[in-house]
C-alpha positions in Angstrom: 97.7 4.1 41.0 94.3 4.0 42.6 92.7 6.0 39.9 94.3 3.8 37.3 92.8 0.7 39.0 89.4 2.4 39.0 89.7 3.1 35.3 90.7 -0.5 34.7 87.5 -1.7 36.3 85.4 0.8 34.3 86.9 -0.2 31.0 86.6 -3.9 31.9 82.9 -3.4 32.4 82.5 -1.5 29.2 84.2 -4.2 27.2 82.7 -7.3 28.8 86.2 -8.7 29.2 87.3 -12.2 29.5 90.0 -12.8 32.1 93.3 -11.3 31.2 95.2 -13.9 29.1 98.6 -14.0 27.4 98.6 -13.5 23.6 99.5 -16.5 21.6 99.7 -14.8 18.2 96.4 -16.2 17.0 94.7 -14.5 14.1 91.9 -12.0 14.8 90.1 -13.3 11.7 88.5 -11.1 9.1 89.1 -7.4 8.6 88.8 -4.9 10.1 91.1 -5.0 13.1 92.4 -2.4 15.7 94.8 -3.0 18.6 96.1 -0.5 21.1 98.2 -0.4 24.2 97.2 -0.4 27.8 93.8 -0.4 29.6 92.6 2.8 27.9 92.9 0.9 24.7 89.4 -0.4 25.3 87.5 2.9 25.0 90.0 4.0 22.4 89.4 1.0 20.3 85.6 1.5 20.6 85.9 4.9 19.1 88.2 3.7 16.3 85.8 0.9 15.6 83.1 3.4 14.7 85.2 4.3 11.7 86.4 0.9 10.8 83.1 -0.9 11.0 81.6 1.7 8.7 84.2 1.0 6.0 86.3 4.0 6.9 90.1 4.5 6.5 92.5 3.1 9.1 94.2 6.5 9.3 90.9 8.2 10.4 90.3 5.3 12.9 93.6 5.6 14.7 93.4 9.4 14.9 89.9 9.3 16.4 90.8 6.4 18.7 93.7 8.1 20.4 91.7 11.3 20.9 90.1 9.4 23.8 93.0 9.4 26.2 94.4 12.7 24.8 91.3 14.4 25.9 90.8 12.7 29.2 92.1 14.9 32.0 92.2 11.9 34.4 94.9 10.1 32.2 98.1 11.6 33.5 100.4 10.2 30.8 98.7 11.3 27.6 97.4 14.8 26.5 95.3 16.9 28.8 96.3 16.4 32.4 99.6 14.8 31.6 102.2 14.9 34.3 104.7 17.7 33.5 108.4 17.9 33.2 110.5 18.8 36.2 109.8 22.5 35.5 106.1 22.0 35.6 105.4 22.2 31.8 103.3 19.7 30.1 104.9 18.8 26.7 103.3 16.4 24.3 104.7 14.1 21.6 102.8 12.3 18.9 103.1 10.7 15.4 100.9 9.2 12.8 101.6 7.1 9.7 99.4 5.9 6.8 99.4 3.1 4.2 101.4 5.2 1.7 104.3 5.7 4.1 103.2 9.3 4.7 104.0 10.3 8.2 104.0 13.3 10.5 105.1 14.1 14.1 105.3 16.7 16.8 107.5 16.8 19.8 107.7 19.0 22.9 104.4 20.5 21.9 102.6 22.6 24.6 99.0 23.9 25.0 97.4 21.6 22.4 95.0 18.9 23.6 95.3 16.6 20.5 98.9 16.5 19.3 98.1 13.5 17.1 95.9 15.8 14.9 98.7 18.3 14.7 101.0 15.5 13.6 98.5 14.6 10.9 98.5 18.3 9.7 102.3 18.2 9.6 102.0 15.1 7.4 99.4 16.5 5.1 100.2 20.3 5.0 104.0 20.5 5.1 107.0 19.0 3.3 108.3 17.9 6.7 107.9 14.9 9.0 108.5 16.5 12.4 108.0 19.9 14.0 109.1 20.5 17.6 108.6 23.0 20.4 107.6 26.5 19.7 107.6 25.8 15.9 105.1 23.0 16.4 102.9 25.2 18.5 103.0 28.1 16.0 102.1 25.7 13.2 99.2 24.3 15.2 97.8 27.7 15.8 97.9 28.5 12.1 95.9 25.4 11.5 93.1 26.4 13.8 94.0 24.5 16.9 93.0 26.2 20.2 95.7 27.0 22.8 94.7 25.6 26.2 96.2 24.9 29.6 97.1 21.3 29.9 98.3 21.2 33.5 95.4 20.2 35.6 95.1 20.9 39.4 95.6 17.2 40.0 98.8 16.9 37.9 100.1 20.2 39.4 99.6 18.8 42.9 101.5 15.6 42.0 104.3 17.6 40.5 104.7 19.8 43.6 104.7 16.7 45.8 107.5 15.2 43.6 109.5 18.4 43.9 109.9 17.8 47.7 112.5 15.1 46.9 112.9 15.5 43.1 114.0 11.9 42.7 113.7 10.6 39.2 113.0 6.9 39.6 110.5 5.7 37.0 108.6 2.6 38.1 107.5 0.1 35.5 103.8 -0.1 34.8 103.0 2.9 37.0 103.5 6.6 36.2 105.7 6.2 33.1 104.1 3.6 30.9 100.9 4.9 29.5 101.8 6.0 26.0 99.0 4.9 23.7 100.0 3.3 20.5 97.2 2.2 18.1 97.5 0.3 14.8 94.7 -0.7 12.6 93.7 -2.7 9.4 90.7 -1.5 7.5 88.3 -3.2 5.2 90.4 -2.3 2.2 93.3 -4.1 3.9 95.2 -0.9 4.4 97.2 -0.2 7.6 97.8 2.9 9.6 99.0 3.8 13.1 99.3 6.5 15.7 101.2 7.1 18.9 100.8 9.8 21.5 102.0 10.6 25.0 103.0 13.3 27.5 106.2 11.5 28.0 108.1 10.5 31.1 106.7 12.2 34.2 109.1 14.8 35.6 111.5 14.4 32.7 114.3 16.9 31.9 113.1 19.9 29.9 113.3 19.1 26.2 113.4 15.3 26.6 111.8 13.3 23.8 111.2 9.6 23.8 110.3 7.1 21.1 106.6 8.0 20.7 106.9 10.7 18.0 109.8 9.1 16.2 108.8 7.1 13.1 110.6 3.7 13.3 110.9 3.8 17.0 107.5 4.4 18.6 105.5 3.6 15.4 106.1 2.1 12.0 103.7 1.1 9.2 104.6 -0.8 6.1 101.5 -1.6 4.1 103.1 -4.6 2.4 103.9 -6.3 5.7 102.4 -4.9 8.9 102.6 -2.3 11.6 104.0 -2.0 15.1 104.0 0.3 18.0 105.8 0.5 21.3 105.4 1.6 24.9 107.6 2.0 28.0 111.0 3.6 28.4 111.5 5.3 25.0 115.2 5.6 25.2 115.6 1.8 25.0 113.2 1.6 22.0 115.1 4.3 20.2 118.4 2.4 20.6 117.0 -0.5 18.5 114.6 1.4 16.2 112.1 -0.9 17.9 108.9 -0.6 15.8 110.8 -0.7 12.5 112.7 -3.7 13.8 109.4 -5.5 14.5 108.1 -4.8 11.1 111.3 -6.0 9.4 111.3 -9.2 11.4 107.7 -9.8 10.1 109.0 -9.1 6.6 111.5 -11.9 7.2 108.7 -14.4 7.9 108.2 -14.0 11.6 104.7 -13.8 13.0 103.8 -10.6 14.9 104.2 -12.5 18.1 107.6 -13.8 17.2 108.7 -10.4 16.0 107.7 -8.6 19.2 109.5 -11.2 21.3 112.7 -10.9 19.2 112.7 -7.1 19.6 112.4 -7.4 23.3 115.2 -9.9 23.4 117.3 -7.4 21.5 116.9 -4.9 24.3 117.8 -7.6 26.9 120.9 -8.4 25.0 122.0 -4.8 24.7 121.0 -3.7 28.2 121.0 -6.9 30.3 121.0 -5.2 33.7 118.8 -2.2 32.9 116.2 -4.4 31.2 115.4 -6.0 34.5 114.3 -2.7 36.0 112.3 -1.0 33.2 109.3 -1.8 31.0 109.2 -1.9 27.3 106.4 -3.5 25.3 105.7 -4.0 21.6 102.4 -4.6 19.8 102.1 -5.6 16.1 99.7 -6.7 13.4 100.3 -8.1 9.9 98.3 -7.8 6.7 96.5 -11.1 7.4 95.0 -9.9 10.7 97.4 -11.7 13.0 98.6 -9.8 16.0 101.2 -10.1 18.7 102.5 -8.5 21.9 105.4 -9.0 24.2 107.1 -7.0 27.0 110.1 -7.0 29.3 108.0 -7.2 32.5 104.6 -8.6 33.4 101.7 -6.1 33.4 101.7 -4.9 29.8 98.0 -4.9 28.7 96.6 -4.3 25.3 93.2 -4.2 23.7 92.0 -6.0 20.5 88.8 -5.3 18.5 87.8 -7.3 15.5 84.6 -9.0 14.2 85.5 -12.1 16.2 87.0 -10.3 19.2 84.6 -7.6 20.5 87.0 -5.3 22.2 88.8 -7.5 24.7 91.7 -6.7 27.0 94.7 -9.0 27.3 97.9 -9.2 29.2 101.0 -9.8 27.1 103.5 -12.5 27.7 106.8 -11.1 29.1 110.5 -11.9 29.2 110.8 -11.6 33.0 
């Protein structure tokens, strides 16, 4: 937690943040726009903005943006340095989706630092949407990705400490929340999104959450908007969360209203469990409006637009 707080201070300085404030669903203004989950959304948005501000495609922006935490060994919930499963293996999940409803995903992928880029190759080079495990790794290697060790000494030390009691008790907003989901609107008014994670710390071997599942961790509809999620993936999967948010926007709800209604669906379905876990949704629409909402306090997200120069906010919450 201390390292996360230090990173928060660093990102705050980089972004010249205003005080954290709840999102009220206000429009970001003119295109382009990129939003992403959690504190590391600030440096991630900055990288994505290099693409968007130059007139580039939203798909390229989100891929480049999420490379930032994927390649940061100090981030223990995404990519390199991710906390392993209970057997000590770092397995990564990611997906990507463009304005044409093309999508690709990988799950339980080992040894590759940037799973989001493998997901994009699945989208562009295969007839499939998702590859998993050994098959995903084999495909990545044929596409020129380098096999690397993802378990850092720091994450290995944390895992060995966990083994002493081997208690699986995820704590909201601490070790099991830091999926990065990023969605963007480019100058041509096209939408794309990406989502990537190392999954729940000390999960069972083979566990996959919502992050690589199109419609759960991410969904893009270029006629309506895009949404992504973070938190305990099992609960997002139960309601097809990101797809639900987009469909609620299609029905006329603002991004803010859609995120709130999706969270309320989880509360209705799992009234007791919802008090103990974190789930958050983040959404944008074709007009540049955005919204975010979570079960618990503490869900932060970053926004970058011509009017909002990469600021971090805290979402409103149900509890």
